[in-house]
N, C-alpha and C positions, 0 to 999 in steps of 0.2 A: 639640562638634559642628563639622562642616566650615565652617559659616557663621561660627563664632567664629574659626577659623583663617584663612579667606580674606577675611573681612570682608563677604561677600555670598553670595547664592545663584546668582551668575553661572556659566555653564558654564566648565569648565577642561579642559585637555588634558594627557595624560602620554604619554611615549614608552616603550614596553615592547618589548624585542627588536626594535628598529628600526621598530615599528609605532606610529602615532599613534592614541591612544584618547581620544575626547572623552566627558567625563562630564557628563551633564545632571542637575541637582539640583532642578529645578522642574517640577511636573506639567504646567503650561501649556506649557512649552518642549518637553516630550516630545510632547504632542498636536500642537503646531505642526510639529515635525520630521516626524512620520508623514504629515502632510498635504502636506508639501513633496516631492512625488514627483519633481521635477526634480533637487533636490539629493540626495535619498536614492534612488539608482538601485539597483534590485533585480537588474538584469541581471548585475552583477558577481558576485553570489552564485550565481545560477542557472547561469552559465557555469562557475564553479568546480565545482559539483556535477555538471553534465553531463560535464565533463572527467574526473571521478573514475570515471565509468562507462565509460571507455575510448573515448569518442566523439572522433574526430579533430578537430584544429583547423580543418580546411577545412569539415567538416560543421557545426561550431559557428558558423563564420562565415556559412555559407549560411542557417541557420535564423534568424539575426537580420538578414538582409538584406531589402531590398525584393523581394518575390516575383517581380516582373516582370523583375528582373535575374538571376534564377536559373532560372525555368521557361522551357522552350522553347515555341515557338508552339503545338505540339500539346497540351502539358500545360496551357497557359493556357486552352484551350478547355474543359477538364474540371475543373480544380482549383478547390476552394473558396477558395483563396488569391487567386483573381482574380475568379471569378464571384459570390462571396458575401463580399466583403471591401471594403466601400465606403470605409473609412478607410485602406486600403493598409497594414494592419498586417503585420509580419513573421510568419513561421510561429509562433515562440514566443509572441508576444503574441496572435495569433488563437487559438492553442491554448487559452488561458485562457477564451475565450468558449465553446469547445466543451465544456469541463468543465461550465460552467453549463447548457448545453443537455442534457448527459447527466444531470445531477443534479437539474435543476429542471423538465425537461419530463416531465409525468406518464407518458406512454407509455414513454419510455426508462427512467425511474427504476423504474417498476413492473416492467419487464422484468427488471432486475437483482434486485429484491426477490423476485419470483416464483421466479426461478431459485435464488436463495439459499435460499428457503424449501423448495424441492423437495430440494436437496442436503442441507439440514439435517435434514429428515425422514428421509432415507435414512441419514445418518451416525449418527443417534440411535437407530436400531433396534438391538436387542440383538445380532444376528448381525454387524452391521457395525461394532461398536466396534473401533477401530484397535488393533493390537498395540503401536503406538508409545506408548500411555499405559496399557495394561493391564499391571499389574505381576505379577499372578498370576491363575490361573483354576482353579476347581474344577468341572470338567465334571460330576462326579457329583452335587455339591451344587447346581449351577447358580448359583455365585457367582463374581464377579470383583472383584479389588481394582485400583483405578486411581489414578493420580496426577491429582488434580483440577486442578492447575495445568496439566499437560501436556494433559489432556483439553480444558480450556477453550481453551487456545491453539491446539491442533491443529484442533479442530472449527471455530472461527471462521475460521482462516486457510484451511483446506482448502475450506470452503464459499465463501469469498470468491474464491479463485483460480479455482474452477470456475465461479462466477457470472460472472466477467469474461472467462474464456477458454474456457469449456466444458470437458467432460471430456477432450478430445483432448490437451491439453498435458500433463496428468499421466499419460496413457496412454503418450505418447511419452517423457516424461522423469519417471519415477516418483519420482526423488529431487529434483525441482525444489523442492518445499516444504521439504525438509530443508536444502538449500543456501540457499534464500531466507531461512529463519529464522535460519540461522547468520550470513548477511550482515546481517540486521536487528538481531541482537544486538550486532554490532560496528560498526554504521554510525555511531555517535557519533564514531568516530575520524576520519571525513571532515571533520566540522566543526572538529576540532582540528588538522587538517592533519598527521596522522601520516604520516611517510614510509613508503614502500612496505615497507621491510624490517621495520618495526615493526607492520605490519598485513597480514602475508602471509595469515593465515587469512581475513581480510575479503575480500581481492581474489581469493583462490582460490575461496571460496564464490560470490562475485559472478560470476566467469567460468564456473563450472560451471552456475549457474542460467541465465546468458545463452546458453550453448551449447544448452541445452534450448529456450530461447525462439527462437533462430535456426533450429533444426531445425523447430520448430512453424510459424514464419513462411514457411518454404520450401514448405509445403503449399499446394496450390490452395485457393482460397477455399471451394469447395464441400465440402472435407474438414474445414473448421473453421467451420461455419455459426453456431456459438454465440459466436463472438468478439463482444464487446459493441461498440456503435456507436463509442464514443470511440477505442478501440484500432484498430478497423477503419479509421476515418477517419485516424488518425495514420499508420498503415502506408501507406495509399494516398497521402496527401499527401507523405510523406517519400520515397516511391518517385518521385513526380513531380519531386521536387527532386534526384533521382539520388544519394541517399545510399547508401553501402554497407550491406548487410544487417546487419552487426555493429553499425554505428552506429544503425540503426533500432531494433534490439533494445535497445541501451543507453538510448535515449530512452524507449522504451516501458517498460523496466524501471524507469527513474526514476519515471515517473508511476504505474506499478503500486505501487512502493514507497510513494509518497505516499497512494494510495487505500487499499491494503491495510493500511498502518500505521494510518491513520485508523480503519478498521473493526476491526482486530485489537487495538488498544489497549483495546477493550471487554472483552478476556478477563479483565483484573484485577478490575473490578467484577462481572463475571459469576461469577468464582470466589467472591468474597465473598458475593454474593447466594445462590448455591446452598448454600454452606457454612452460612451463618447460618440459612437456612430449613430446611435438612436437620437441623441440630442441634435445632431446635425440635420436629421430628417424632420424634426418636429415642425419646423417653420413651413415645410412643404405638405403638412398634413398627411404624411406617409407613416406607416406603422412597420415596425420590425417584424419580418417573417422569420420566426425562430427556426422553422424547418430549413431555411436556406443555410443556416449555420452548420448543418450536419453534412453538407456536401463537401467532399474531399477532392482536390486540395484547394479549391477556390477560397477567396477571402469572404467574410460575412457580407451578405447583400441585404437590401431592404426591398420590400414589395408594397404596393399600394394596399390600403385597407380593403379587404374583400369579405363578402358575405356577412357584413356588419359585425365581424369579430374584432374586438380590440383588446389591447393588453396594456395596462398601466404598470409602471415599475417604481418601486420604492426600495431604498436600501434596507 
């Protein structure tokens, strides 16, 4: 054991590739460290992630500054950074409060959930099953074979993006979801500081997704009325701070990544749940009714095969 080698459970440090790594071996010390928000500054991490989205150093500097030093007099009269910011937080620190408002305020949260429910009901209808996960289709027999993994991931992601941005984003940039999911698959490389030449696919997918988001944000507000409150507020406040549109899209893309990843990681247990319960019904010659899975808050149900429609699933 390490305590036998070091003679105690005191923290120690090692240097790897020029970086000093501190190792804590006591549970109480870990708890103490996380409570010490002054010593453990999270801003260093968030700045690095924001930079990976192509946001300029000047814009990063602005969003961590005192808002009164960034906003002009006219913007200060309208911005939440001045009229609803009693502690004088920077944009990035106040933004965390907006997340809580979006997710903890019943009206705003239910707006997202109701929108998601509506899009889910539509996506699960037989005629709207996306070709992206349908492997084969027998129109004469009324049967389709799907990849259950791709079905689970696509459906959850597609509904989440539309719930946050409305249908207009995917209408203008129909490949946004494909590029976003490619970026999501490779995003782990950001945390391991992969150089650009070793993560070209990651950055290419990110830029293509951001191009669609930039085009979407150039629309007048009345043409994207379904943009959810948090992203609408972010866009407005960042414009007050005079950030370039590409940088605004980068910051929104970052938060969308956090939100949608949180939601879309549910596709793995969703796959497992559907598969296990469907297997239990096979012996009874009953078929999974996908639409039943969209009903909140009941558990997934199964329905008898109707109208000669059948669905086969493969991983």
